[in-house]
Structure formats: C-alpha cells, structure tokens
VOGU-3710 file (C-alpha; in Angstrom, 3 decimals, decimal comma):
1> mrvrrlvlpv> 48,864/31,063/76,859  48,870/29,760/73,408  50,957/27,348/73,111  48,385/25,710/76,352  45,276/25,432/73,709  47,298/23,499/70,907  48,896/20,824/74,351  46,114/19,882/75,604  44,470/19,075/72,837  45,990/17,419/70,964
11> lavagfaslg> 46,942/15,511/74,351  43,377/14,208/75,016  43,395/13,137/71,583  46,085/10,506/71,774  44,965/9,638/75,460  41,446/8,677/74,190  43,212/6,951/71,017  45,907/5,329/73,441  43,160/4,125/75,927  41,204/2,659/71,857
21> eylsrrdper> 43,963/0,989/70,974  44,576/-0,616/74,385  40,613/-1,801/74,994  40,616/-3,251/71,301  43,283/-5,191/72,563  42,117/-7,036/75,089  39,256/-7,694/74,362  38,801/-7,321/70,703  35,702/-8,977/70,285  33,902/-6,317/72,393
31> fdplvecsrg> 36,005/-2,522/71,686  37,094/-4,044/67,638  33,622/-4,894/66,090  32,482/-5,784/62,845  30,597/-3,149/61,431  28,552/-3,082/58,529  27,950/0,834/56,383  23,764/1,272/54,724  26,172/-0,018/51,736  26,545/-2,617/52,655
41> hryrtiwipg> 29,927/-1,979/53,123  31,768/-4,496/56,387  34,824/-3,337/58,381  36,330/-3,083/61,406  36,915/-0,286/63,586  37,355/1,211/67,184  33,743/1,276/68,930  33,901/2,492/72,442  31,130/3,483/74,949  30,083/5,697/75,480
51> gslkalrwfn> 32,757/7,571/73,811  33,578/9,127/70,411  35,993/11,276/68,605  35,249/10,249/64,886  31,882/9,678/64,822  28,705/10,924/65,511  26,692/8,813/67,486  22,630/7,718/67,444  21,992/4,588/70,140  23,482/1,493/68,335
61> rryqwcpvgh> 24,478/3,529/64,967  26,823/5,661/64,121  27,590/7,989/61,792  31,309/7,837/60,471  33,365/7,328/57,334  33,287/4,180/55,540  36,842/3,086/54,523  35,484/0,648/51,942  33,404/2,764/50,123  35,308/6,089/50,608
71> hwswvrridp> 31,848/8,269/52,075  29,782/9,767/55,236  27,509/6,279/56,374  25,259/4,846/59,356  27,346/1,990/60,881  25,417/-0,251/63,214  28,188/-3,491/64,702  27,040/-6,969/63,186  27,511/-10,242/65,009  30,576/-12,387/63,229
81> ellsvgersa> 28,493/-15,922/63,325  26,155/-14,720/60,404  29,113/-14,269/58,361  31,141/-16,675/56,079  34,599/-16,987/56,147  35,325/-15,365/53,437  33,294/-12,347/54,369  34,131/-12,288/57,556  38,226/-12,017/56,299  37,486/-9,590/53,738
91> anavhdlria> 35,852/-7,889/56,782  39,020/-8,171/58,986  41,027/-6,815/56,554  40,482/-2,906/57,006  39,917/-1,085/59,182  38,631/2,542/59,630  41,759/3,736/61,913  45,164/2,585/62,283  46,706/3,546/65,960  49,510/1,256/66,047
//
C-alpha cells in the first residue's frame, strides 16, 4: 500500500513529462514556445494547453520559475517574429526544464 502511494504520483509526473516532450518535438512552436517573464527575461518552456505541473495558470499567463533571472514571476507567450535574430537565438538557448 505504501509503495502504491509513492509509485503512482511518480508515474503520473513521468507520463506528463513524456507527453510534454513528445508534443514539443512534434510541433515545437505550439508546445515549446518562447515566453517572457514580467521582468523581460525570455526563454523556452513546455506549454501544454489545459495542463501544468510546474506553474499556476491564470488565463493566458502562468506563474512559474524564470531560469534566466532565477526568480518566480508571471510568464506569457510571445511571438518570435517580433524579436530580432539575436534576441531569438538568446531566448532559444535557455529552456526552463529539459526532459531529454
């Protein structure tokens, strides 16, 4: 009984992480978008509509850890076409959680 209490949540988290990785590889612009925190830091994150294990959702924003500034903040998706090539490559270099 005690093992089941530990194994089931671990399997659920691993399954959710695997699904996120699969979807981000299938359509990276939709499930692995560029985001910007409230302090202006830009990076990539796994963004699955309707689900979130590492963030609190509020409509089109999420409250999550910013790996660039090392702080918690509100995050929103941004359009990569509005960024310069240098800004886009700098944002692509950082990912909040790498699963592979």
